[in-house]
N, C-alpha and C positions, 0 to 999 in steps of 0.2 A: 590457844588457837590451834586447830588441827587442820593440816593441809592434806587434801585427798587428791591423788592423781589417778585418772582413769585413762587407760590405754584402749583405744578403739581399733580393733583389727579389721573391721569391715563394716559395711553398711548393708543391712538387710532390705531388699526391695519390698514393696508392698505385697507382691505376690508370693513372697517366700523365696528361699534360696540365698545364694551369695552374690553380691553385686560384682560385676566384672570391671576391670580397670579399663581406662581409655585405650591403652595399647592393645589389650586383648580384643576389644570391640573393633579397633581399626584393622587388626589382623583378620578377624572373622569377616569383616566387610570386604576386605581384599580377596579372601578366598571365595566368598560368595560371588563377587564380580568375576573372578576367574571361571567359576563353574557356569555362570550365566553366559559368558562370552564364548568360551571355547569347548564346553562339554554339552550343555543343553541344546538339543537340536543342531548338533555340529554338522550333520549331513542333510540338513533341511534344504529343499529345492528352492533356490533363489536365483533365477536366471538374471543375467546382466541386462538391464533395459537398454533400449535403443537410445541413441543420443538425439537431442533435439536438433531440428533442421532449420531453426529460425535465427541462427547466429549471423553476424554481419558478413562473415566470409562465405558461409554455406549458401546464403541467399544469392550470391553472385554466380554460383555454379549452374550449369544446365539442369533441366528438370530431371533427366535420367540420373545424373551424378548426385543430385541433391537427395533423391530417394535412397541412394546407397550410402550417403554420408552418415546416416544413423547407425550404421554398423562399423564405424571407424574404431570405437573402443574394442570391439571384438577382433577386428583385424590386427590391431596393435598387440593384443595379448597373444594372438596366434603367432604373429611374427616373432615375438620374444620367446615363445616356446620352441619354435623351429630353430632359432639361433642357439638355444640351450642344447637342442638335440644335435645340431651340427658340431658344437663344441665337444659333446660326448663322443661323437663318431670320430672326430679328428684325434682324440686323446687315446682311443683304444687301438691296440695292436692286432688283436684277434677280431676278424670281421663279425663273427657271431656275437662276441661280447660287446663290440662297439654298437651293433644294432640294438642289443638288449639294453645297454646303458642309455642310448639315445631315446629309446621308447620310455624308459623309466624317468628320464628327464623331461620329456614332453608331456606325459599324462598329467602330472600335478598342475602344470600351468594351464592346460585346457580345462581341468576340473574347476578352476577358479571362476569360469564363466557361468557355472550353474550351482556349485556348492563351495563357496569361498572358504569357510572355516574347515570343512572337511578336506579341502585341498591342502591345508596346512599340515594336518596329520598325515595325509598321503605323501606329502613332500618329505617329512621325517622318515617315513617307512621307505620311500624311494631312495633317499640318501643312504640309509643303512644298507639296503640291498645292493646299490651300486658300489658301496665301499667293500662289500663282501665279494661281489663278482669281479669288479675291476681290480687292476693291479697298479699300485703306486707306492712309492716310498717317501714322497715329499708332501703331497697334498692329502692331509688327513684332518678331520674326518670327511671333508667335502671334496670329492673329485671335481675337476673343472666343469663338467656338464652339470653336476648336482649343485655346484656353487652358483652358477648362473640361474639354474632353475629355482633354487630356494630363494634367491634374491627377488626374482620375478614374483614368486608366490607371496612373499612377505609384502611386496609393494602393492600388489593387486588386493590382497586381503585388507591392508591398511586403508586403501582407497574405498573399498566397498563396505567397511565397517566403521566403527567410531574410534577416536584416538585412544581410548582406554584399551581396546582390543589390540591395537598396534603395539602398545607397551607390553602386553602379555605375550604377544608373539616373539618380541625381542628377548624377553626373559626366558621363554622356553628354548629359543635358539641358543642362548648362552648356557642354559643347563644341559642341553644336548651336547654342545661342544665340550663342556667341562667333563661330562661323564665319558664321552668317547675318547678324550685325551688321557684321562687318568686310568681308565679301566682297560681300554682296548688300544691305547696308543703305543704300546711297546713294539719295537721293531721298525718304527718310522723315523725318518731323519728330521722331519719338520711338520708342523701343523699350520692350519690356516683358520683357526678359530678366531684369533685376534683380527685378521683382515675382514672376516665375515661380520664380526660384531661392529667394527668401525664403519664399514660400508653400509650395512643394514641400518645402523643408527642414523647415519646421515640421510638415507632414503626415507626412513620412517619419520624423521624430524621434518623433512620437507613436506611429506604428505600430511602430517599433523598440522603444520602451519597452514597448509592449503585448506584443510578441514576447518580450522578456526576462522580463517579469513572468509570462507564461504558462509559459515554460520553467522558471522558478524554481518556480512552483507545482507543475508536474508532477514536478520533481525532489524537492521537499519531500514531495509525496504518496507518491512511490515510496519515499523514505527512511523515511517514517513507517510505510508498510506493511512494509518490511523490518524496521524496529525492533520493530514490534508482533509480527511473526512470530518474531523472535529472542527477544523477551521471553517470548512464550508457550512456546517451546521450552525456554528456561532455567527457567521456572517449572515446566514439566512434569518436567524432570529433577530439580529440587529436590524436588518432591513425591515422585517415585519414590525418591530417595535417602532422604528422611525415612521413607517406608514401609519401606524396606530396613533402616534402623537400628532402627526399632521392632520389626520382626518378627525381628530377630536374636536377641533374648533368648528369644522363643518357640521358634524353631527350635533354638537352642543348648540350651535346657532339654530338649527331646525327645531330641536326640542324646546329651546327657549321660546321660539315663535309659537309653537303649538301651545305651550303653557300660557303665554300671554293672551293669545286669541281665545283660548278656552275660558280664561277668566273674564275677558271683556265681552264675550258673546252674549251672555244673558242681559247685559245692560243695553244692548242694541235692539232688543225686542221688547215691546210694551206688554206688560203683564205676561211674562213667559210662564208656562205651566211648570209645576214643581218637578215633574219628571225630566223636563229639559234642563232645568237648573242642576238637578242631581247628575245628569249625564255629563254636562260640561264640567262640573266639579270633579267627577271621577276622571275625566280626560286630563284635567290639569294636575290632579294628584299623581296619576300614572306618569305624566310627562316629567314632573319634578322628581319623582322617584327614579325614573330612568336616567335623568341628568345626573342625579347624585351617584348612582351606580357607575355611570360612565366616568365620572371624575375619580371615583375610587379605583376603578380598573386602570385608569391612566396613571394614578399614583403608584400602582404596583410595577408597571413597565417603565416608569420614568427612572433614568439613571440618577445617581447621586449628584452629578455635576450638571444636570439638565437645567436649562434656563428657559422659561416660557418665552416665546417670541413676542416682541412688542409691536409687530406689524401683522396685518392680515395675511393669510396664506396666498401665494401667487396663483394667478390664473393665466389663461392664454393671452389675455390683454397685456400681460407684463412681458411677453416674449420679445418685444422690440428692445427693451432694456437689456435683457439677457444677451441677445444677439450683438448689441453694441459692445457689451463687455468682452464677448468673444472676439469681435473684430479688433478691439484694442490690444488683444494678445497676439495679433499677427495675421491669422488666416482670414480669407474672405468667406463670408457666409451670406447665402442668398435665401430669402424667404418667399415662398409661393403659397398663396391661399386660393383654394377653389371652392365653389359652392356658395350658398347663402350663409353668411356668418350669422350665427344665432347664439343666444345664451344657453349654455349647457349646465347640467348639475355640477355643483361645486366640486364634488369628488372626482368627476371626470376631468374638469378643468385643471384641478391640482395635479392629478396623475399625469395628464398629458404634458403639463409644464415640466414636471420632474423627469419624465422620459426623455424629452428633448434636451433638457439640461444634462442628463447623464450621458446621452449619446454624443453631445458636443464635447463633454469633458473627456470621453474616451478618444475622440478625434484629436484633441490637443495632446493627450498623453501618449497615444500609440502611433499617431501619424502627424508629427509636427510639420507645419508648413503646408499641409494639405488644405484645399478649399472644401467647403461643406455646403450642402443644400438642404433646406428644411421645407418640406411640403406638408400642408395642412389641408385636408379635404373634408368639408362638411357635406355629408350625404344624408339620405333620408333615415337610414337605420343607425347612424352613429357618427363617429369621428375617425378619420383615417390620418395616420402620421407616417411620414417617411423621411428619415434622416440619412443622407448619403454623403460620404466623403471620398475624395479622389485619392490616389496613391500619394505617399509623401514624395516631395521632389528629390530627396536624397535619402537613400536607404541608410546611410551611415549616421543620419541624424536620429534614427529610431533607437532609443535606449530602453533598457528594462524599466517597466513601470514601478514607481515607488509604492503604489497602492496595493490593495489586496487582490485586485483583479476580479472582483465580483460585481462590477457594475451591471452586467447583463442579468445577474441574479435579481437585483433590485427592480430592474425594469420588468422582468417576468413576473415577479410577485405582484406588482401593481396591475399588470394586465390580467393576471389570473384572478385578482380580487374583483375585477369588473367583468369577469367572464368574457374577456376579449381574446384576441389572437395576436401572435407576435412571431416574427422571424428575424434572425440576426445572422447574416452570412456574408462572407467576402464576395466581392464582385470580380468578374473575369479580368477587369483591368488592374486589379490589385488594391482596390479600395475596400470600403466596408459599407454595408447597407442594413439599416434597422427599419423594419416595416411593422406597424402596429394598427390594429383596428379595435376601437373601443365602442361597443354597442350602447346606444342610448334609445330608450323606449320613447316613442312618440306619445303625445297626450292622449290620442285616440286609443292606442294600445294599452296605455296605463289604465284608462277608464274601463276598457274591456277586461283587463286582468282583475280589477277590483270587483267587477260584476260577477 
């Protein structure tokens, strides 16, 4: 037996060349990020946008002050630059040098308002110039004015850029301090690189945490918006599916009647012509086919746990039993009927019953203890419904609803299906009112439409 040992020194990528190690790729990615953040378009014009004026505190201000509140970030940056300039003035003994150092401390801070990354490089140049012009034996390499100016620039740049850029600014600050101490630090009694790195690290850490929290809030808000939209869509589909199930019995009944009458019609006429028999046979076949397709569609929208009802669908004649159940729950309910009561299409009867049922359920859920009034108006062109509830007797009794809060959606779907109109608005007294009109074609109009 011969054992062969093969030593693999590297892997050749498909395109040729030598594969790079993970450490090398990580370093190259870091350098690429440094170039993108601090070198590419470093002096691009990026003015600081105005602050929003819709905050809870800003809304309480007078109109004149509210318009100026959008410039609050600009004012804060300017005040910080002026403080750095005053510190530089107070530190200088020669008036001319003090004015020059103050100007060099102010300019980088103001530049952050329009070119944040460029202001960082300008701050390094300003710090070096102040160190050459100014005289100090203790504060090196940042004189007091430059110290305050550079901290302000680092903070503003971190706020206006992303957290990765804030990390690079701190690394460059550390590198500048190290070079200034080791190469040009001779003849100075003390340095302030360590205080600069500690204070700037704390400021940049606070800004980074703020960035992360703000990003998380935006993501949560976006996710909540998407979730609410999806929940609304799902509820709407569920309501439509429920309506389809309920109307199935109504439509199936009419189609069954058509099929039966078409089958029996030839036997009611003595010696019917063949053309009439074929016409009735065709009507019956189409009715049976439509009924079969209707049952197939219902099977698609039916849930797995759906159980077919063992009772006929309710109509307006069953409202008294519904109101009795509501009265048993506590509130007083009054029913008022106007107009000549007549039989309406089963779809209209069912929808009207469900609308009143949902409106009373909302009253029990959102206004416990309030009384309700149900008005039904039979008019020439259709059916009018009005469900009105009074304000709850005690506001403390109103608790968050355990439901999905989409009862109004179901009512609107039923009304829209029948080409009706609906309004649901609070009343001036503190109650709630649901008004619905369901059009019903008169027999004369129906015959005219068919003609």
